[in-house]
N, C-alpha and C positions, 0 to 999 in steps of 0.2 A: 305305453301302448300295449294292448292286450285283445285277446281273441274274445269274442263274445260267448259265453255258454249258454245262458238262459235270458232271452231278450223279452221286452215288454210287449203288449199287444199292439202298441204304436209301431215298434219295429217290425213285428209280424205282418201288419197292414203294409208297411214300407217294402217288405221283401215281396209280398203277394202283388203289390202294384208293378213292381218290376217283372214278375212272372207273366203278368197279363199282357205286357208288350212283347213277348216272345211270340213270333209267327207260328201259328199251327200248321202252316203249309210248308211241307219240305222243299217245295219248288224253290224257295229262298236260297237253297243251297246247290241247285243244279237244274237239269233238265226235266221236262214232263215225263220222259220215258224211263226216269230212275226212280226205284223204289228203294228206301232205305229202312233196314229193320234191326231191332236189338237182338243180339246174340242170346239164346236161350229163352226166346219168347216164341209164340205161334204167330207166323207171317201168312197173311191171306193175299193171293194174287188175284186181281179181278179181271173177268174176261167180258168184253162188250158183246154180248151175244144175247138173242132171244131164248125163252126158256125150253123151247120145243127142239132146239138145236143140240146135235151130239157134239160134244166139245173133247178135243184131244190136246194134251199139254206136251210141249217139247221144252227140253233144256239144253242149250247148246246144239241145237238140231237133232237131238235124240229123243225119243219118248219117254216120259217120265214114267218110271216103273212104279207099280203099286207096292207099297210097303207100310210098315207100322208107323212111319212118321211123315206120310203123306195121305192126303184124302181129297176127294173132289164133292164140293157141296153147290148145287145149282150152277154148275159151270166154273165154279172158282176154285182154284188150287190152294189148299191150305197145308202149309209146312209146320208140323209140329216141333216144338222145342229146337227151333232152328239152330243150325251151328255153321260155322265157315265154309264146310265142304258143299253146302247147297247153294252157294253164291253162283250166278251165272246169268246167261241170257234167256229168260222164258218167254215162250210164245204160245199162243192158244189158236186152235185151228177147228173149223167145222168139219162135217164128215165128208166133204169133197177135197179136204186138204188145204182150203183157202185159209190164210192167215188172218186172224181178226184183230190181235192185239199182240204187241211185243213190249217186254218190260226188263229192264236190267237190274237185277237185285244185288244190293251191297248190305253187308251185314257188318255191325260193330257195336260199340258201348257208348254211354253217355259221356260227355266230356269229363276231365279231370277237374276236382275243385281248384280254383285259382289260388296261387299262393301270393299274398299281396304284401309289399311293403311300402311305407310312407316316410318321406323326410321332407324338412324345410331348409333351404340354404340360407334364408333370411326370413324377416317378418312379414314379406308382402306375397309370398306363393308358396304352395305346398304341392309337392310331387308324390303321387302314388302310382306304383307301376307293379306289373305282375308278369310272371313268367309264362311264356308260351310253351307247351308240351310239344315236342316234334314227334311224338309217337302216337298222336291222336288218329284215330281210325276214320273219322269224318272230318270234312272241314268244319271249323269253328269260329263263330264270331263272338264279340264280348259287348255286354250292356254295362256301363259305367254310370252310377249316379252316386249322390251323397246327400245326407241330412245333416244341415247346419245346427248349431246350438239353439237356434229358435224354432226348430222342428220343420223347417221348409226343405223340401227335396229339389235337387238341381240335377241336371245333366252335367256330367263332366266336361269341361274343356279338353280335347284330345289334341295330342301332338303327334308328328311322326316320330320314332314308330308308334303305332296306334295303340300299343300296350301302356301307354302313360296317361293318368288322368290328372289334370292340373287344376288346382283350386286357386283362384286370383283373389287377392285383397281377403284373406281369411279373418275371423275374429281371433287373432293370434293370441291375446290374452284372456280369452274367456275360459274359465274353469270348467264350461260344459263341453262335452265330447262332439266331435264330428263322427258320423257313423258312414263309412265307405262301403258301397254295395257293387261288387264286381261278379256279374254272372256270366259263366261260359255257357253257349248255346250251340248244339248241334242237332241234325235231324232227328236224333232218337231220345233227346233229354237235355236237361241243362243242370248246372251245379252253381251254387251260390257261396261267396264268401262274403261275411260281414265283419269289418274291421272298425274297432272303435279307437280313436286317437284324440288325445289331449293335445291341442296345437302347441303350447309352449314346451312341452316334454320332447318334441321331435325336432327342434331347431338345432341344426348342427352346420356351423360356417365351413366353407371351404378353407384348405390351409392357407397361411399367410403367404404372400407372394414376394418376388424380389428380394429374397434373404441374401444380405450381403455381409461379409466379415473381412475385417483388415487389421494388421498388427498396428499398435501405436508406437510412433517412432520415439526412441529413447526409453520407452518403457517395456522391458522384456517380459512383464508379468500381466500385460494388458491386451485384450482384443476388444475392438469396437464392432458390434453387430447392429445392423439396421434391417427393417423389413417394412411391408406395406400391408394394409387391410387386403383381403381377397376381393376380387373385382365383383364378386356377386353379392357383397355385403354393403350396406348403406352406412355412411359415416355418421348419420343421425343416431345410430345406436353404437354404443362404446363396445370394444372387446378388450378383454385381458388375455395375457399370453404366459406360456411357459417357455422359456428358453434353456435348451440342454446342451451341454458340451462334454467332450471327453478327448483324451489322448487317442490318436488313430489306432494304436496297437491294444488299447485297453477296452474292456467291455462295460466298465463302471461310467455312468452318466452322472455330471453335476448339474444341478438345475437353479434357475433364478426365475421367480414370478414377478410380472411387472404389468402395468397398463398402458406403457408408453410403446412407441414403435422403435426404440432403440435401447441397447443396454451395453454396458462396459464390463466385460470380465476382468476381474483384478487379481486372481490366483493362479494365472497360467504359468508354464515353465518356459523359459527361454530357449530359443531355436528348436522347438518341438511343432509337430503337426497337430492340429485339432479339428474335431469334426463337430459341426455346429447344426442344429435343427431348432424349429419353432413351431407351437401350435396355438390355437386360439379358442375362445369361448366367450358367450354373451357375458357383459361385465356384470350383470344381474344375476348370472348363474342360471339362466334359462337353458334348458336343452342339454346337449352334449358337447364335449370337446371335439374339435376338429381332427382329422388326421394330420400327422406330422408333415412339415414342409419338405423338400428336397433338401438332403444334407449338403452342407457346404464345407470345403477343406480350406484352413488358412494355417499359416506358419506364424509363430509369435517372432517378435523383433529380437535381434541379437548383434551385438557391437563387433563381434568377430565374423560375422556373416560376409563372405567375399561375393562378388558378383556372380562367380561360377556356382557358389552353393545356392544363391537366390534363384539363378536360372534352373537348377536342378529340382529345387523345391516347386517352382512353377510348373515343370514337366510333370513332377509326382502328382500334383494337384489335378492336372487335366486327366493323367493316367487313372487316378483314383476315381475321379467322377464318372470316366468311361466304364471302367471295370465295376464300380458299384452298382450301376444301373444294370450291367449284365448279371450280377449276382443276385439282384432282386428278382429277376425273371427266372432264373434257373438255380434258385436256391435248394430246390428239392432235386437236382440233378447231380449224378456222380461228378460232373465236370466242376461243380462248385469246390472240389476239394483242391482244386489248383489254385483258388483265390488266396489260401492261407500262404503258399509258397510265394505268391507275389507280393503280399505284404512283408514277408521275411526278407525278399530280395531288395525291397526298399530300405528297409532297417539297415541292411548290410551296406548299401550305398552311402547312407547317412554317416554311419560309423566309420567307413573308410575316409570320407571327407574330414570328420573330425580328427581321425588318427594322421591324416597327411597335415593339416593345420598344426596339430600338437608337435608333429615331427619337425615342420619348419620353424615353429618358435624355439625348440631345443637346439637346432642347428645355429640359429641366430644368436642365441645366448652364449653357446660355446665359442662362437667367433668372436663375439665382444670380449669375453674373458681372455682369449687368446692374443687379442690386439694389445689389451691393457699389460699382460704379462711382456709382450714384446718392447713395449715402451719404457717399462721399469728396468730391464736388463742394462742399457748403457749407464743408468744412474748408478746401479750397483757396481759395475766396473771402475767407475770413477773413484768411488769410495775405497775399493781395494787397492788401487794404485797409490792413493795418497797414504794409506797405512804403510805401504812398502818403502817410501822414501826415507833415507836416514836424516837425523838431525843435524844441522850446521855446526 
């Protein structure tokens, strides 16, 4: 996707055809008693009067003073190089003081040039959208058209909000470009953006949906991960995927590439928390990779994992999902510093449970050894008594 620097005569005609659609009458934007003018230009306010009548002009009820930047010609008031201070309610009066006409003068600039972006979530529809500038001095409306690869010009199908141009059933595999024309129009001018796009280059699926991960029973180094195609993508066109996973406390991601909707991780570490995510792209490599899916947290299987530890892991998983969403929204805020301490607290809790398990194992082993020693003591006493008896 690229902006057009120099365009052909056909494209010039295409742009001019759009300009001809722009209404010359500023009444499209407001009432008849409004006059819109461009800042820095000469503005003429007309008075509906016969030539033999003496005309007086007032602004906001006061007589307009004679100055270097104003003059009266044939009863009309001309404001030279008008600036914002001359805005107001202007009225012209005859020599009896009767008001002949009243005009509200508003000054401003032509609209900003639209900034246009296009994307396709699948092979059936292209969306182009532009940003509305909220500091426009005048009300602004937009004309949206496009030229297809066969050089036919069409009006865009628009949806709410009205700053979206929708192209249905595009010639998605055509090597020839579409040319998008978005023209912003206000009472004192217009600005046009021409954007050239090659449809296959802008296809970008939504992230995979319903990503699920679970430990494999009896296999402490395995995690099973499953996901679905995004709802906006047709299964007629295959996708390929990248699965990434890492230990919760680490920054290094491992990855697996696949064209299936499930994969088994085989090099995990027992009794550890892992973070999982997946992204997608067209199988034939058209367009771009999707954004990453939502991250999923899962603990690998461990034989020594007690019910209480499993419960704690489940609680940590829910807590991680909640805090991770908050961290994404406030990553640039000073409050994000607290997230590192939360992760540290979770690691400390896991270490405490491991230490308790190890302590219980040590106590149990010591008890078994003590019982065995107790059982051996009577046997040793019998042997000593036998040695002490004299021979007959």
